[in-house]
C-alpha positions as CSV (number, residue, x, y, z in Angstrom):
1,X,64.7,95.1,56.6
2,X,67.8,96.0,58.7
3,X,71.1,96.7,57.0
4,X,74.1,96.6,59.0
5,X,77.8,98.7,58.1
6,X,80.7,96.7,58.1
7,X,84.1,96.7,57.4
8,X,86.2,94.2,55.0
9,X,89.7,94.0,57.0
10,X,91.4,94.0,54.1
11,X,91.4,97.6,54.1
12,X,93.9,97.4,57.0
13,X,95.6,94.3,56.0
14,X,98.9,95.7,57.1
15,X,97.7,97.1,60.2
16,X,96.3,93.5,61.3
17,X,99.4,91.6,60.3
18,X,101.3,94.0,62.4
19,X,98.6,94.0,65.6
20,X,95.4,91.7,65.3
21,X,94.1,93.2,68.6
22,X,95.4,96.3,68.4
23,X,93.9,97.2,65.1
24,X,90.8,95.6,65.6
25,X,90.4,97.5,68.7
26,X,90.7,100.5,66.6
27,X,88.0,99.4,64.4
28,X,85.4,99.2,67.3
29,X,86.7,102.4,68.6
30,X,85.5,104.4,65.1
31,X,82.4,102.9,65.7
32,X,82.0,99.6,64.1
33,X,80.1,96.4,65.3
34,X,80.5,94.1,62.3
35,X,83.6,93.4,59.9
36,X,84.0,91.1,57.1
37,X,87.5,88.8,57.5
38,X,89.6,87.5,54.5
39,X,92.1,85.0,54.6
40,X,90.2,83.7,57.7
41,X,91.1,80.1,57.8
42,X,94.5,79.5,59.3
43,X,93.8,82.2,62.1
44,X,90.2,81.5,62.8
45,X,90.6,80.9,66.5
46,X,92.8,84.1,67.4
47,X,90.6,86.2,65.2
48,X,87.5,84.8,67.1
49,X,89.3,85.5,70.2
50,X,90.2,89.4,69.1
51,X,86.7,90.1,67.7
52,X,84.9,88.9,71.0
53,X,87.3,91.0,73.0
54,X,86.6,94.3,71.0
55,X,82.7,93.4,70.8
56,X,83.0,92.9,67.0
57,X,80.8,90.4,65.0
58,X,81.5,88.7,61.5
59,X,78.2,87.9,59.5
60,X,80.4,87.4,56.4
61,X,83.9,86.9,55.1
62,X,86.2,86.3,52.3
63,X,87.5,82.7,51.2
64,X,88.1,80.7,47.5
65,X,85.2,78.5,46.9
66,X,85.6,78.2,43.0
67,X,89.4,78.3,42.9
68,X,91.7,75.6,43.3
69,X,94.6,78.3,44.0
70,X,94.9,81.7,45.5
71,X,94.4,84.5,43.4
72,X,96.2,87.7,43.7
73,X,93.9,90.7,44.2
74,X,95.1,92.2,40.6
75,X,93.4,89.0,39.4
76,X,96.8,87.2,38.6
77,X,97.0,83.6,39.6
78,X,99.2,81.5,42.0
79,X,100.3,77.9,42.7
80,X,99.5,78.4,46.2
81,X,96.7,75.7,47.4
82,X,93.2,77.0,49.2
83,X,91.3,75.4,51.7
84,X,88.7,73.0,50.7
85,X,85.4,74.4,51.2
86,X,84.6,71.9,54.0
87,X,87.9,73.3,55.7
88,X,86.4,76.8,55.1
89,X,83.2,76.6,56.3
90,X,84.1,74.8,59.7
91,X,86.5,77.9,60.6
92,X,83.5,80.0,59.4
93,X,81.8,78.3,62.5
94,X,84.3,79.3,64.8
95,X,84.0,82.9,64.1
96,X,79.8,82.8,63.9
97,X,79.9,84.0,60.3
98,X,76.6,83.2,58.2
99,X,77.8,83.5,55.0
100,X,81.2,82.7,52.9
101,X,82.0,84.8,49.8
102,X,84.1,83.9,46.9
103,X,86.2,87.2,46.6
104,X,86.7,86.9,42.5
105,X,88.0,84.6,40.2
106,X,90.6,84.9,37.8
107,X,89.8,87.2,34.4
108,X,90.5,84.7,32.2
109,X,87.8,82.5,33.6
110,X,85.4,85.1,32.0
111,X,86.1,84.3,28.5
112,X,83.2,82.2,27.5
113,X,79.9,80.9,28.7
114,X,81.0,77.6,29.4
115,X,83.8,78.9,31.7
116,X,81.2,81.0,33.8
117,X,79.0,77.6,33.9
118,X,81.6,75.8,35.5
119,X,82.4,78.4,38.4
120,X,78.9,78.3,38.7
121,X,78.9,74.7,38.9
122,X,81.1,74.9,41.8
123,X,79.8,78.0,43.7
124,X,76.6,75.5,43.7
125,X,78.3,72.6,44.7
126,X,80.1,74.7,47.8
127,X,76.7,76.0,48.7
128,X,75.6,72.4,49.1
129,X,78.5,71.8,51.5
130,X,77.4,74.9,53.1
131,X,74.1,74.5,53.8
132,X,74.9,71.2,55.7
133,X,76.9,73.2,58.3
134,X,75.1,76.0,58.2
135,X,76.9,78.5,55.8
136,X,75.3,80.5,53.4
137,X,77.4,80.6,49.9
138,X,78.0,84.0,47.9
139,X,80.4,85.6,44.8
140,X,81.9,88.9,44.9
141,X,82.9,91.1,41.7
142,X,85.8,92.8,40.3
143,X,85.5,94.7,37.4
144,X,86.5,91.9,34.9
145,X,83.2,90.0,36.1
146,X,81.1,93.0,34.3
147,X,83.3,94.0,31.3
148,X,82.8,90.8,29.8
149,X,79.6,90.4,28.2
150,X,77.7,87.8,26.3
151,X,74.8,88.8,23.5
152,X,74.5,92.3,25.5
153,X,74.3,90.6,29.0
154,X,77.1,91.3,31.7
155,X,79.0,87.8,32.6
156,X,78.0,88.7,36.5
157,X,74.4,88.1,35.0
158,X,75.2,85.3,33.0
159,X,77.0,83.9,36.5
160,X,73.7,84.9,38.5
161,X,71.3,83.1,35.9
162,X,73.3,79.7,36.7
163,X,73.5,79.9,40.6
164,X,71.6,77.7,42.8
165,X,68.8,79.9,44.3
166,X,71.0,79.2,47.7
167,X,73.8,81.3,46.3
168,X,73.9,84.9,47.0
169,X,75.9,88.1,45.3
170,X,78.1,91.0,47.1
171,X,78.6,93.4,44.7
172,X,81.6,95.6,44.5
173,X,79.8,99.0,43.8
174,X,83.2,100.8,43.2
175,X,84.0,97.9,40.4
176,X,80.9,97.9,38.4
177,X,80.8,101.8,37.8
178,X,84.7,101.3,37.0
179,X,83.5,98.6,34.6
180,X,81.3,101.5,33.1
181,X,77.8,99.6,34.3
182,X,75.4,101.7,36.1
183,X,75.5,99.9,39.7
184,X,71.7,101.3,40.0
185,X,70.2,99.0,37.3
186,X,72.2,96.6,38.0
187,X,70.8,95.9,41.3
188,X,67.4,96.1,40.0
189,X,67.8,93.7,37.4
190,X,69.7,91.3,40.0
191,X,67.2,91.7,42.7
192,X,67.1,89.6,45.3
193,X,69.9,87.8,44.6
194,X,72.3,90.7,46.2
195,X,72.6,90.8,50.1
196,X,75.4,92.6,50.3
197,X,77.5,95.6,48.6
198,X,80.8,96.7,49.2
199,X,80.2,100.4,49.0
200,X,83.1,101.7,47.9
201,X,83.6,105.3,46.5
202,X,85.9,106.9,43.7
203,X,86.6,110.0,41.8
204,X,87.2,108.2,38.7
205,X,90.0,110.8,38.4
206,X,91.7,109.6,34.8
207,X,95.5,110.4,36.3
208,X,94.2,107.7,39.2
209,X,92.0,105.7,38.6
210,X,94.4,103.5,36.2
211,X,96.7,102.4,39.0
212,X,96.5,98.8,41.4
213,X,95.6,99.3,43.7
214,X,93.1,102.6,42.4
215,X,94.6,105.5,43.6
216,X,91.1,107.4,43.4
217,X,89.1,106.1,46.1
218,X,87.8,108.2,48.8
219,X,85.2,108.0,51.8
220,X,82.0,107.0,51.1
221,X,79.9,109.8,50.0
222,X,82.8,111.6,48.3
223,X,83.1,110.4,45.1
224,X,81.1,109.8,42.3
225,X,79.9,106.2,43.0
226,X,75.8,106.5,43.5
227,X,76.0,104.2,46.7
228,X,72.7,105.3,48.2
229,X,70.4,104.7,45.3
230,X,72.4,101.6,44.8
231,X,71.9,100.0,48.0
232,X,68.0,101.2,47.9
233,X,67.7,99.2,44.4
234,X,68.5,95.9,46.7
235,X,65.4,94.5,48.3
236,X,67.1,92.2,49.8
237,X,70.4,94.2,51.2
238,X,71.7,93.1,54.6
239,X,75.1,94.0,54.9
240,X,76.8,97.9,53.4
241,X,80.5,97.1,53.9
242,X,83.1,100.0,53.9
243,X,86.3,98.8,51.8
244,X,89.4,100.4,50.4
245,X,92.0,98.9,48.4
246,X,94.2,101.9,49.0
247,X,94.0,105.0,50.5
248,X,97.0,107.9,51.0
249,X,95.3,109.6,53.8
250,X,94.4,108.4,57.7
251,X,93.0,105.1,56.9
252,X,91.1,104.9,60.0
253,X,89.9,108.4,59.5
254,X,88.8,107.5,56.3
255,X,86.8,104.0,57.5
256,X,85.1,106.0,60.0
257,X,83.8,108.9,57.9
258,X,82.4,106.1,55.4
259,X,80.7,104.4,58.6
260,X,79.1,107.4,59.4
261,X,77.8,108.1,56.0
262,X,76.4,104.5,55.5
263,X,74.9,104.6,58.8
264,X,72.8,107.9,58.3
265,X,71.8,107.4,54.4
266,X,71.9,103.7,54.1
267,X,71.5,101.6,57.2
268,X,69.0,104.2,58.7
């Protein structure tokens, strides 16, 4: 199976907010052919037009499917309502998107198996709706799903065992490693459930790692996350996605360096 390199657009959030067309043109100029949009429902038409103009596709995207309200990237909740799954999937179809991935749920929802069962129920229900609209559903982790353990099993693996076979996983390799879990061993255990990875790298420098957003992230291949080995451990992998939560240097240079590394070491 061919593995496609993509870019999670949250990486360039500020640039997109300032100039949607110009930012995506820069992404294309850096050699990307695929991206992963976030918060795409309210701007689906404009985003679809901009992607087409730049020769970009959006095979996957992030949208909340198992939460009633928006969850901040640091895990804190809000009262801002999110679109219903059917509305999300309708927007995804406008973008030609085949897979919609829930980006995370609040850490407070990973304190018991019963809570994880409820998250699985919501994702499974979304998958039922998604299938009727030609959209596949997935879940993306941060660290808290791995830091939570139940009888020695990580919360993410508990979730995987409760999911309908139609629900897939997008594993963020940086956050797995941040949680103290071996990404390679985890992907071996999760097997064909994993169709995408966030191939995000970091140094885990103690002086930088505990900030939010993390200040230790570096271009793919420059850090300590075993990106290539982890990708090789996922037999059904379709997408290797570049992402930075934060980067102090030249961001577009960093995403291009990451793409080149993944194209050479993973996609090929």
